C-alpha positions in Angstrom: -38.1 -106.6 -109.2 -34.8 -106.8 -107.1 -36.9 -107.2 -103.9 -38.6 -109.7 -105.0 -35.2 -111.6 -105.7 -34.0 -111.0 -102.6 -37.4 -112.7 -101.2 -36.3 -115.3 -103.6 -32.9 -115.4 -102.4 -34.2 -116.2 -98.4 -35.9 -118.9 -99.5 -33.1 -120.9 -101.6 -30.6 -120.0 -99.3 -32.2 -123.1 -97.4 -32.3 -125.1 -100.7 -29.5 -127.1 -102.1 -26.6 -124.7 -102.9 -26.2 -126.0 -106.9 -29.8 -124.4 -107.4 -29.3 -121.5 -105.4 -26.3 -120.5 -107.4 -28.0 -121.5 -110.9 -30.8 -119.4 -109.8 -28.9 -116.9 -108.8 -26.8 -116.5 -112.3 -29.9 -116.4 -114.4 -31.6 -113.7 -112.3 -28.8 -112.1 -112.9 -28.7 -112.3 -116.5 -31.9 -110.7 -116.5 -31.1 -108.2 -114.6 -28.3 -107.0 -116.6 -30.0 -107.8 -119.9 -33.3 -105.7 -118.6 -31.3 -102.6 -120.0 -32.2 -100.3 -123.2 -29.4 -101.4 -125.5 -27.7 -98.2 -126.3 -25.8 -98.9 -129.3 -23.0 -96.7 -129.6 -22.7 -95.0 -132.8 -26.2 -94.3 -132.7 -25.5 -90.3 -131.6 -21.9 -90.1 -132.1 -19.1 -90.2 -129.3 -19.6 -87.2 -127.3 -19.5 -88.2 -123.7 -16.9 -90.5 -122.3 -16.0 -91.4 -118.8 -12.3 -91.7 -117.7 -11.8 -93.7 -114.5 -8.5 -94.1 -112.6 -8.3 -97.6 -111.2 -8.3 -98.0 -107.1 -7.7 -95.0 -105.0 -7.9 -93.5 -101.3 -7.7 -96.9 -99.1 -7.1 -99.4 -101.8 -3.4 -98.3 -103.3 -3.5 -100.8 -105.9 -0.5 -102.9 -106.9 3.1 -101.7 -105.1 5.8 -101.5 -107.0 9.2 -100.7 -107.3 10.5 -97.7 -105.2 6.9 -98.0 -103.3 5.1 -96.5 -105.8 1.6 -97.2 -105.8 -0.8 -97.8 -108.7 -3.5 -95.4 -107.9 -1.2 -92.7 -107.9 0.1 -93.6 -111.4 -2.8 -94.0 -112.7 -4.7 -91.1 -111.6 -2.3 -88.6 -113.4 -2.4 -90.8 -116.7 -6.2 -90.3 -116.5 -5.8 -86.6 -115.9 -3.8 -86.3 -118.7 -5.9 -87.8 -120.9 -8.8 -86.3 -120.1 -7.5 -82.9 -120.4 -6.6 -83.2 -123.8 -9.7 -84.9 -124.8 -11.3 -81.5 -123.7 -8.8 -79.6 -125.2 -9.4 -81.3 -128.9 -12.5 -82.2 -128.7 -14.7 -79.4 -126.7 -17.9 -80.8 -127.4 -17.2 -83.7 -125.6 -18.6 -84.7 -122.4 -15.5 -85.6 -120.0 -16.3 -87.2 -116.5 -13.7 -88.7 -114.4 -14.6 -91.3 -112.0 -12.2 -89.7 -109.5 -9.9 -86.4 -109.9 -8.5 -87.1 -106.5 -7.2 -89.8 -104.3 -10.1 -90.9 -103.1 -12.0 -94.3 -102.7 -14.6 -95.5 -105.1 -16.6 -98.3 -105.3 -16.4 -100.4 -108.7 -20.0 -100.4 -109.1 -20.2 -96.9 -108.4 -17.7 -96.2 -111.2 -19.9 -97.8 -113.7 -23.0 -96.2 -112.1 -21.3 -92.8 -112.9 -21.1 -93.5 -116.9 -24.6 -95.4 -116.7 -26.4 -92.4 -115.6 -24.9 -90.2 -118.0 -25.6 -92.7 -121.1 -21.6 -92.4 -121.8 -20.6 -93.4 -125.3 -17.3 -95.0 -123.8 -15.9 -96.1 -120.8 -12.1 -96.1 -120.3 -10.6 -97.9 -117.2 -6.6 -97.2 -116.6 -4.6 -99.5 -114.5 -1.1 -100.5 -113.9 -0.4 -104.3 -113.6 1.4 -106.3 -111.2 3.2 -109.7 -111.3 4.7 -112.3 -108.7 7.8 -112.2 -111.4 9.7 -109.0 -111.9 10.2 -110.1 -115.1 6.6 -109.4 -116.7 6.3 -106.3 -118.6 4.4 -104.4 -121.3 0.8 -103.6 -122.2 -2.0 -104.9 -122.6 -6.0 -104.1 -122.8 -8.8 -106.0 -121.9 -12.8 -105.9 -122.9 -15.5 -107.9 -121.1 -15.3 -111.8 -121.6 -14.7 -114.9 -120.6 -10.8 -115.3 -119.5 -8.9 -117.3 -122.1 -5.8 -118.3 -120.3 -5.3 -118.0 -115.9 -2.9 -115.0 -116.5 -6.0 -112.8 -117.5 -8.1 -114.8 -115.1 -5.7 -113.6 -112.3 -5.4 -110.0 -113.8 -9.2 -109.7 -113.2 -9.0 -111.4 -109.9 -6.3 -108.5 -108.3 -8.3 -106.0 -110.2 -11.8 -106.9 -108.4 -10.3 -107.5 -105.5 -11.0 -103.9 -104.5 -15.0 -104.8 -103.9 -13.7 -106.0 -100.9 -13.2 -102.7 -99.5 -16.6 -101.7 -99.7 -19.5 -101.8 -97.7 -22.1 -104.9 -97.9 -20.5 -106.0 -101.2 -22.0 -109.5 -100.8 -25.4 -107.9 -101.9 -24.0 -105.4 -104.1 -22.6 -107.6 -106.5 -25.1 -110.3 -106.2 -22.9 -112.8 -104.5 -19.9 -112.8 -107.3 -16.9 -113.7 -105.4 -13.8 -112.2 -107.2 -11.6 -115.1 -105.3 -13.8 -117.8 -107.0 -13.0 -119.6 -110.2 -17.1 -120.8 -110.4 -18.1 -116.7 -110.2 -16.7 -116.1 -113.8 -19.0 -118.8 -114.8 -21.1 -116.0 -115.4 -19.2 -114.0 -117.7 -20.4 -116.7 -120.1 -24.1 -115.1 -120.6 -22.3 -111.3 -120.8 -21.1 -111.6 -124.1 -22.9 -108.9 -125.0 -23.7 -106.3 -128.2 -21.0 -104.0 -126.5 -18.3 -106.5 -127.0 -17.4 -106.0 -130.7 -16.8 -102.2 -130.0 -14.8 -102.5 -126.9 -12.5 -104.9 -128.9 -12.6 -102.1 -131.6 -11.4 -99.6 -128.9 -8.8 -101.7 -127.5 -7.1 -102.9 -130.6 -6.5 -99.1 -131.3 -5.1 -98.8 -127.6 -2.4 -101.5 -128.0 -1.6 -100.2 -131.8 -0.7 -96.6 -130.2 1.5 -98.4 -127.3 3.3 -100.6 -130.1 3.6 -97.5 -131.9 6.1 -95.8 -129.5 8.1 -99.1 -128.6 6.2 -100.8 -125.5 5.7 -104.4 -125.8 2.3 -105.2 -127.0 1.0 -108.4 -124.2 -2.2 -108.2 -126.7 -6.2 -107.4 -127.1 -7.7 -109.9 -124.5 -11.2 -110.6 -122.5 -11.4 -111.3 -118.8 -14.1 -110.9 -115.9 -13.7 -107.2 -114.5 -16.3 -105.9 -112.7 -15.8 -102.3 -113.3 -16.5 -103.7 -117.3 -19.6 -105.5 -116.2 -21.6 -103.0 -114.7 -21.4 -100.6 -117.7 -24.1 -100.5 -120.1 -21.6 -99.1 -123.2 -18.4 -99.9 -124.7 -15.9 -100.4 -122.1 -12.2 -101.1 -121.9 -9.5 -101.9 -119.1 -6.0 -100.5 -119.7 -3.3 -101.9 -118.4 -0.4 -99.2 -119.0 2.4 -101.6 -117.7 3.9 -103.7 -114.8 4.7 -101.6 -111.7 6.5 -104.6 -110.4 9.2 -104.5 -113.2 12.2 -102.8 -112.3 12.8 -100.6 -116.1 8.7 -100.2 -116.5 8.1 -99.1 -113.2 10.8 -96.5 -113.1 9.2 -95.9 -116.5 5.9 -94.8 -115.4 7.0 -93.1 -112.6 8.2 -90.4 -114.5 5.9 -88.0 -115.8 7.0 -86.8 -118.9 6.3 -91.0 -119.9 3.2 -90.9 -118.3 2.1 -88.2 -120.6 3.3 -90.2 -123.5 1.5 -93.0 -122.7 -2.0 -91.0 -122.2 -1.3 -89.2 -125.6 -1.3 -93.2 -126.7 -4.7 -93.6 -125.1 -5.8 -90.2 -126.6 -4.8 -90.8 -130.1 -7.0 -94.5 -129.9 -9.5 -92.3 -128.7 -9.5 -90.1 -131.7 -9.4 -92.8 -134.0 -12.3 -94.6 -132.2 -14.3 -91.3 -132.3 -13.9 -90.8 -135.9 -15.4 -94.1 -137.0 -18.2 -94.2 -134.3 -19.0 -90.4 -135.6 -19.2 -91.8 -139.0 -21.4 -94.7 -137.9 -23.6 -92.6 -136.8 -23.7 -89.8 -140.1 -26.9 -89.8 -142.0 -26.7 -92.8 -144.4 -26.4 -92.2 -148.4 -29.7 -91.4 -150.5 -28.9 -94.0 -153.2 -28.0 -91.6 -155.3 -24.8 -92.3 -157.6 -24.4 -95.4 -156.0 -21.4 -96.6 -158.2 -19.5 -93.4 -158.8 -16.7 -93.8 -161.6 -12.9 -93.8 -160.1 -11.1 -91.0 -161.9 -8.6 -92.8 -163.8 -6.2 -90.3 -163.2 -6.2 -90.4 -159.5 -3.2 -92.1 -158.1 -3.3 -95.4 -156.5 -1.9 -94.8 -153.2 -2.6 -99.1 -152.3 -5.1 -97.4 -150.0 -8.7 -99.6 -149.6 -11.9 -98.9 -147.7 -13.4 -101.9 -146.6 -16.7 -102.8 -144.3 -16.1 -104.2 -141.3 -18.6 -107.0 -140.1 -17.2 -109.2 -137.6 -14.6 -109.9 -135.0 -13.4 -113.2 -133.6 -10.5 -114.5 -131.1 -10.8 -117.6 -133.6 -10.6 -118.0 -137.3 -14.1 -117.9 -139.1 -14.2 -120.2 -142.1 -14.0 -117.4 -145.2 -17.7 -119.0 -146.4 -21.2 -116.9 -147.8 -22.8 -119.2 -145.2 -20.9 -117.1 -142.3 -21.3 -113.7 -143.7 -25.2 -113.2 -144.7 -24.3 -114.5 -147.7 -21.6 -112.3 -149.1 -18.5 -113.6 -151.1 -15.9 -110.8 -151.0 -15.2 -111.6 -147.5 -11.1 -110.6 -146.1 -9.7 -111.8 -143.4 -7.2 -109.1 -141.2 -5.1 -110.3 -138.0 -5.0 -107.1 -135.4 -3.5 -107.7 -132.0 -4.5 -111.8 -132.3 -7.7 -110.8 -132.9 -9.4 -111.9 -136.2 -11.3 -108.9 -138.3 -13.5 -110.0 -141.2 -14.4 -107.6 -143.8 -16.5 -106.9 -147.0 -15.3 -105.1 -149.9 -12.2 -103.3 -151.4 -13.0 -100.2 -152.5 -10.7 -97.1 -153.7 -12.6 -94.3 -152.4 -14.2 -93.1 -149.4 -17.4 -92.5 -151.2 -17.2 -95.7 -152.9 -16.6 -97.0 -149.2 -19.7 -95.1 -147.6 -22.2 -96.7 -150.2 -20.7 -99.9 -149.9 -21.4 -99.7 -145.9 -25.4 -98.3 -146.1 -25.1 -101.4 -148.8 -24.1 -103.8 -146.1 -26.6 -102.1 -143.5 -29.4 -102.5 -145.5 -28.5 -106.7 -145.7 -28.8 -107.4 -142.4 -25.3 -106.0 -140.8 -26.7 -103.3 -138.8 -23.5 -102.5 -136.5 -21.0 -102.4 -139.9 -18.6 -99.4 -140.2 -16.1 -98.4 -142.2 -12.2 -99.3 -141.8 -9.5 -98.4 -143.8 -6.3 -100.4 -145.2 -3.4 -100.1 -146.3 -0.6 -102.5 -146.9 -2.9 -105.2 -145.6 -2.8 -103.8 -142.0 -5.8 -101.6 -140.6 -5.9 -97.8 -140.4 -8.0 -95.4 -139.3 -10.7 -93.8 -141.9 -8.8 -90.3 -141.2 -5.4 -91.9 -141.7 -6.7 -93.4 -145.0 -8.1 -90.2 -146.1 -4.8 -88.4 -145.3 -2.4 -90.8 -147.1 -5.1 -90.4 -150.1 -4.8 -86.6 -150.4 -0.9 -86.6 -149.9 -0.7 -88.9 -153.2 -2.9 -86.7 -154.8 -0.7 -83.6 -154.8 
């Protein structure tokens, strides 16, 4: 298929450029959608790829005190991987690089695709022309919604220019051209929901330790575009900001950042593993709630949709379901069905919701009108029953 495409390119290069560009984008879409759509949660989360951005001849951003992004993020990546290995021995952890070496963007993604990874985590440190910019943000692949998101993507994507024959390898994608990012309109893939979920968990963790939350965002990162599983790119802070740069230059603080990413991974894994657990046999579908149980305020709901903009709470928009609630998490709107008091009732409702069309619906916990992990919800209930 690729050989035929290249032959067609040679012919089209002599034709109108606009026609060539349109043809190029359409062929790229066919190539991207020809993969088997691996569904996160189909087999649980058993393999994760941790990607330390930049490396070798590509230093990444240069921050205060001449610190290099490639060194900061490698240390964080190794710490995250070590924590996962120690706490989840059955999870296979693969690093795209574990030393100071240059790895191409497509090669990083290929490592994840080859092992059929369940999650791809790319770790970076941000930079800006203004030394006043600071804070953390986590990206999923999507169409940029602001000039700032676009510029961040352009800066990270420029690493491809250091690769040999990059024009062919990336199908004519130009990281400096706004027009190239039009391609991303075709890439709102099946993994966006899961990627945004993981991104939200990362930002929740950063917020919990007092880091400034710049939000969950979408932008056109090539390293995410090439992956075929849920993927996030984490900007751990601005090394061009004096205070934040010096914060990240301390090993103890990088340990703290690594803990946040690890905790987010643990919460996400719990959710994915729950989705892949055998569904209810249908017996005891309406268990009675023990009236003597203390009501801790925890509720279990089924998340069915996520959107950067509000969706009208109309049953027509939710496959006929009327019991739909909206939660706003880091600027992203989450839509849930149900409001169950027990975990068992939540699992049964999840089965029912999936049977009615929401195949990727999953269980979440809610407490004080804030989304929490299922494990945290169960822990609150357990403490309340003592």
